[in-house]
C-alpha positions in Angstrom: 10.1 3.2 21.0 6.8 1.6 20.9 4.4 3.8 23.6 5.6 5.9 20.6 5.1 4.5 17.7 1.3 3.6 19.4 0.8 7.6 20.5 1.8 8.8 16.7 -1.0 5.9 15.2 -3.9 7.0 14.2 -5.7 3.8 13.1 -4.8 0.7 15.0 -5.4 -3.2 14.6 -5.5 -5.4 17.9 -5.7 -9.2 17.6 -6.0 -11.4 20.7 -5.9 -14.8 20.5 -8.5 -18.0 21.7 -7.0 -18.3 25.0 -7.1 -15.1 25.7 -10.6 -14.5 24.8 -11.5 -18.3 26.6 -11.1 -20.7 29.5 -13.1 -24.1 29.9 -15.0 -22.9 27.0 -16.5 -19.6 29.2 -15.6 -16.5 28.0 -13.1 -14.3 30.4 -15.0 -11.7 31.4 -12.7 -9.9 33.7 -10.0 -9.9 30.8 -12.5 -8.6 28.2 -13.6 -5.9 30.4 -10.2 -4.7 30.4 -9.2 -5.3 27.2 -12.2 -2.9 26.3 -10.9 -0.3 28.6 -7.8 0.0 27.0 -9.7 0.6 23.4 -12.3 3.1 24.9 -9.0 4.8 26.0 -7.7 5.0 22.6 -10.7 6.1 21.3 -10.9 9.2 23.7 -8.2 9.9 22.2 -9.2 10.2 18.8 -7.9 6.9 17.6 -9.6 4.3 15.2 -9.6 0.8 16.9 -10.4 -2.4 15.1 -10.3 -5.8 17.1 -9.6 -9.0 15.2 -10.9 -11.5 17.6 -10.6 -15.1 17.7 -12.4 -17.6 20.1 -15.5 -18.8 18.4 -14.8 -21.9 18.2 -13.4 -22.7 21.6 -16.2 -20.9 22.9 -18.6 -23.3 21.0 -16.9 -26.6 21.0 -18.5 -27.5 24.9 -22.0 -27.2 23.0 -21.1 -30.1 20.7 -21.4 -32.5 23.6 -19.5 -35.7 21.8 -16.2 -35.5 22.1 -14.4 -32.9 20.1 -11.2 -34.3 17.4 -11.5 -31.0 15.7 -12.6 -32.2 12.4 -13.4 -29.4 9.6 -16.9 -30.1 10.1 -16.8 -30.0 13.9 -15.1 -26.7 13.6 -17.8 -24.7 11.9 -20.7 -26.4 13.8 -18.7 -25.1 17.0 -18.2 -21.6 15.2 -21.6 -21.2 14.6 -22.2 -21.9 18.1 -19.5 -19.8 19.8 -19.7 -16.4 17.3 -22.9 -15.3 19.0 -21.5 -16.0 22.2 -18.0 -14.0 21.6 -20.1 -11.1 20.2 -22.4 -11.0 22.8 -19.3 -11.3 25.5 -17.3 -8.6 23.1 -20.7 -6.3 23.4 -21.3 -6.7 27.6 -16.9 -5.5 27.7 -18.0 -2.3 25.7 -21.4 -1.1 26.8 -20.0 0.4 30.0 -18.2 3.0 27.7 -20.8 3.4 25.3 -19.2 1.6 22.4 -20.9 -0.6 20.2 -19.3 -3.6 18.2 -20.4 -4.8 14.8 -19.4 -8.0 13.4 -17.4 -8.8 10.3 -16.6 -12.6 9.2 -14.2 -12.8 6.6 -12.6 -14.8 4.4 -9.3 -14.5 2.2 -11.4 -13.9 -1.1 -12.6 -10.8 0.7 -9.3 -8.8 1.2 -7.6 -10.6 -2.3 -10.0 -10.0 -4.1 -10.4 -6.4 -5.8 -13.9 -6.1 -5.6 -15.0 -7.8 -2.3 -11.5 -6.0 -1.1 -13.5 -3.1 -1.6 -16.5 -3.7 -0.6 -15.2 -5.2 3.0 -13.2 -1.8 2.9 -16.0 0.9 2.4 -18.2 -1.4 5.3 -15.5 -1.0 7.8 -14.7 2.3 7.3 -18.7 3.2 7.8 -18.5 1.2 10.9 -15.8 3.4 12.5 -17.6 6.6 10.8 -20.1 5.4 13.1 -18.6 5.1 16.4 -18.6 1.4 16.6 -15.6 -1.3 17.3 -15.5 -3.4 14.3 -14.8 -7.3 15.1 -13.4 -9.5 12.6 -12.8 -13.0 12.6 -12.5 -15.6 10.1 -15.9 -17.3 8.8 -15.1 -20.3 10.0 -19.0 -21.8 9.2 -18.0 -21.5 5.9 -14.5 -21.7 5.3 -12.4 -25.0 3.9 -9.3 -25.7 4.2 -8.1 -24.7 1.4 -9.7 -21.8 1.0 -9.0 -19.8 5.0 -6.6 -18.0 6.8 -5.2 -20.5 8.7 -5.0 -18.0 11.8 -5.9 -15.0 12.8 -2.6 -13.3 12.6 -2.9 -13.4 9.1 -5.7 -12.0 8.9 -5.0 -9.6 11.1 -1.9 -8.1 9.0 -4.5 -8.5 6.3 -7.2 -6.4 7.8 -4.3 -3.6 8.4 -3.2 -4.0 4.9 -6.8 -3.5 3.5 -7.8 -0.3 6.1 -4.1 1.5 5.6 -3.7 1.0 9.3 -0.5 2.3 11.0 -0.2 0.0 13.7 -0.7 -4.0 14.4 -0.9 -5.3 18.2 -0.5 -9.0 18.6 -1.6 -9.7 21.8 0.4 -13.3 22.8 1.5 -15.3 25.1 4.4 -13.5 25.2 6.2 -10.5 25.4 8.1 -10.5 22.2 10.0 -12.3 19.8 13.4 -13.8 21.6 16.6 -15.0 20.0 15.5 -18.5 21.1 11.7 -20.0 22.8 12.8 -18.8 26.5 10.4 -21.2 27.7 13.1 -23.7 26.9 15.7 -21.7 26.9 15.8 -19.9 29.6 19.1 -17.4 28.4 17.4 -16.6 25.1 17.2 -12.7 24.6 14.2 -10.5 24.2 15.0 -8.2 20.8 13.0 -5.3 21.6 13.1 -3.3 18.3 13.4 -4.6 14.2 13.6 -2.6 11.2 13.7 -5.8 9.0 12.6 -9.5 9.1 15.1 -12.3 8.3 15.3 -16.0 7.9 17.8 -15.8 11.3 14.5 -14.3 12.9 12.2 -17.2 11.5 14.5 -19.5 12.7 13.9 -18.1 16.7 10.5 -18.6 16.4 8.8 -21.5 18.3 5.5 -23.2 17.1 2.0 -22.9 18.7 1.2 -22.7 22.1 0.8 -26.6 22.7 -0.2 -25.8 26.1 -3.1 -23.2 25.3 -4.7 -26.1 23.7 -7.0 -23.8 21.5 -4.6 -21.4 19.6 -3.6 -22.1 16.1 -0.5 -19.7 15.9 3.0 -19.2 17.2 5.7 -16.8 17.1 6.1 -17.9 13.5 2.6 -16.5 12.3 3.1 -13.7 13.3 6.3 -13.3 12.4 4.8 -14.3 9.0 1.9 -11.3 9.5 4.3 -8.8 10.7 5.9 -9.1 7.1 2.5 -8.8 5.2 2.4 -5.5 7.7 5.5 -4.6 7.2 5.0 -4.3 3.5 1.7 -2.6 3.8 4.1 0.1 5.8 2.5 -0.9 9.0 4.4 -1.3 12.2 3.9 -4.5 14.5 4.1 -4.7 18.0 3.7 -8.4 19.7 3.3 -8.2 23.3 2.2 -10.0 26.1 -1.6 -9.9 26.4 -2.4 -11.8 29.2 -1.9 -8.4 31.6 -4.6 -7.0 32.9 -4.7 -3.8 30.1 -2.6 -4.6 28.2 -2.5 -1.7 25.9 -2.4 0.6 28.9 0.8 -1.4 30.2 2.2 -1.5 26.5 1.9 2.3 26.6 3.4 2.4 29.5 6.3 0.6 28.5 6.2 -3.0 29.6 8.5 -5.1 27.2 7.5 -5.8 23.8 8.9 -6.1 20.2 8.2 -3.5 17.7 8.8 -4.2 14.0 8.7 -0.9 12.7 7.6 0.1 9.5 10.3 2.0 7.1 7.3 3.6 5.3 3.7 5.0 5.8 0.3 3.5 4.8 0.3 5.7 1.8 3.3 5.0 0.4 3.5 1.6 0.2 0.0 1.6 -1.2 0.7 4.4 -3.7 4.3 2.2 -4.5 1.6 -1.2 -5.4 -0.8 0.9 -7.2 1.9 1.9 -9.7 4.2 -0.7 -9.4 1.9 -3.9 -9.2 -1.8 -3.0 -11.2 -1.9 -4.1 -15.2 -4.8 -1.6 -16.2 -7.9 -3.0 -17.8 -9.3 -0.8 -19.2 -9.3 3.3 -19.0 -10.8 6.5 -18.7 -10.5 9.9 -20.1 -11.0 12.9 -17.9 -11.5 16.7 -18.4 -9.1 19.1 -17.8 -11.1 20.1 -14.9 -10.2 16.8 -13.3 -7.1 16.9 -13.9 -6.5 19.8 -12.0 -8.6 18.3 -8.9 -6.8 15.1 -9.3 -3.3 16.9 -9.0 -4.4 18.5 -6.1 -5.4 14.8 -4.2 -8.7 14.8 -4.9 -10.6 11.5 -5.5 -12.0 11.1 -9.2 -15.9 12.6 -10.0 -18.3 11.4 -12.6 -18.7 14.5 -13.4 -15.2 15.0 -14.8 -15.5 12.1 -17.0 -15.6 12.3 -20.7 -14.7 8.8 -21.8 -14.0 4.8 -21.0 -12.1 2.6 -23.3 -12.5 -1.3 -22.2 -14.7 -3.6 -20.8 -14.7 -4.1 -17.1 -15.9 -4.9 -14.0 -16.4 -3.1 -10.3 -13.1 -3.1 -8.4 -10.4 -3.3 -12.0 -7.2 -1.1 -12.0 -7.7 1.1 -15.0 -5.2 4.4 -16.3 -6.7 7.4 -16.0 -5.6 9.7 -18.9 -6.3 13.8 -20.2 -7.8 14.3 -23.0 -4.6 14.5 -24.8 -3.9 11.0 -24.1 -1.6 11.6 -20.9 -1.4 9.2 -18.6 -1.8 11.1 -15.4 -3.0 8.0 -12.8 -3.8 4.2 -12.1 -6.3 3.5 -9.6 -8.9 0.8 -8.7 -13.2 1.8 -9.8 -15.9 1.5 -7.6 -17.9 1.2 -10.9 -17.6 -1.1 -14.2 -17.5 0.5 -17.8 -20.8 0.2 -18.3 -21.7 2.4 -15.5 -19.5 4.6 -15.6 -19.9 5.7 -19.2 -23.8 5.9 -17.9 -22.7 8.5 -15.2 -20.0 10.2 -17.5 -20.2 13.6 -17.1 -23.1 13.3 -14.7 -22.9 14.9 -10.6 -22.9 12.7 -7.9 -26.4 13.3 -7.2 -27.7 12.2 -10.2 -25.8 8.8 -10.5 -29.0 6.7 -8.3 -31.5 7.7 -10.5 -29.4 7.2 -14.1 -28.5 3.4 -12.5 -31.2 2.5 -10.3 -29.1 1.9 -7.7 -27.1 3.9 -5.1 -23.1 3.6 -5.1 -20.0 5.1 -4.5 -19.6 9.1 -4.2 -16.4 8.7 -6.7 -15.6 6.5 -9.4 -12.3 6.3 -8.3 -11.3 6.9 -4.8 -7.9 9.2 -4.0 -7.3 6.1 -1.0 -7.5 3.6 -4.4 -5.7 5.6 -7.0 -1.7 6.9 -7.3 -1.1 10.0 -9.4 1.8 9.6 -12.2 
């Protein structure tokens, strides 16, 4: 069942932890090469893959010299040293497949704030369109305890949500969820498939992998990530990452836990847009634009006839026709004043009017729900 879900997925987020990336302060190059081969194979079948990778702190802390005590400033310094080492190791792993890698360091504001969310998503979309494998990590060098994800499982789930991924694969030190921690309860039973998560499943989850000494998550954080992904219409797979070619093993039917989403990312996003965005302003459009929206098109400036209210880029707005009928709700790529400047104009005219090159659409179809 997991292999079938993977074969149908178009966009996949793969998360790997520090214990898989680093050993004794050095990259696990043979394992990284195998993972890169797996991702290259998925790419050859037309799938888009985003890699969320821990490991910067694990690769950088030895260079600090003094005994490492995991204080915040030491973690940040280690991350600053280790992040370029991580990217260099990944670049080497993907080079034989002709795949460039691109780095994106995120903090919670990049996936929670609508304006920064738009910027982050546009950057990652551009990388994917260019055939680059985006490699994402938390920006540990600047993030504080109060403004950080805390673990890359949650970060990976937020990225999957932001990017409309079909599948989130969490590579772990265990091959899925069990009724109890199998390391201390040998009779625990493996759970291969779930359609929903309950408090009973949380009780089954174990804590962090204390034996590895480098990770920050455990099964509990993976279930928390799966909940985020599930709400976004993204299925989650928890599987053993220590296998050689872990993604290939997953396709071959090796044991894993699949937490299947009940809806698609597009449907989940439409429900979120419809039910949770309170409009900060309104955009009035002409009949031609209204017909285009009904067919699933984005809203272009040429179809805009008026703007009501003051709002910034990334605001939630209502879209109405000239009779006042509510047609859609969406997230804007421009602020109110800029939309007024380019209203009724063609896309190619916008740059001269605004003084900068903006987005092709005022509201992209992926950021809009039609009512």
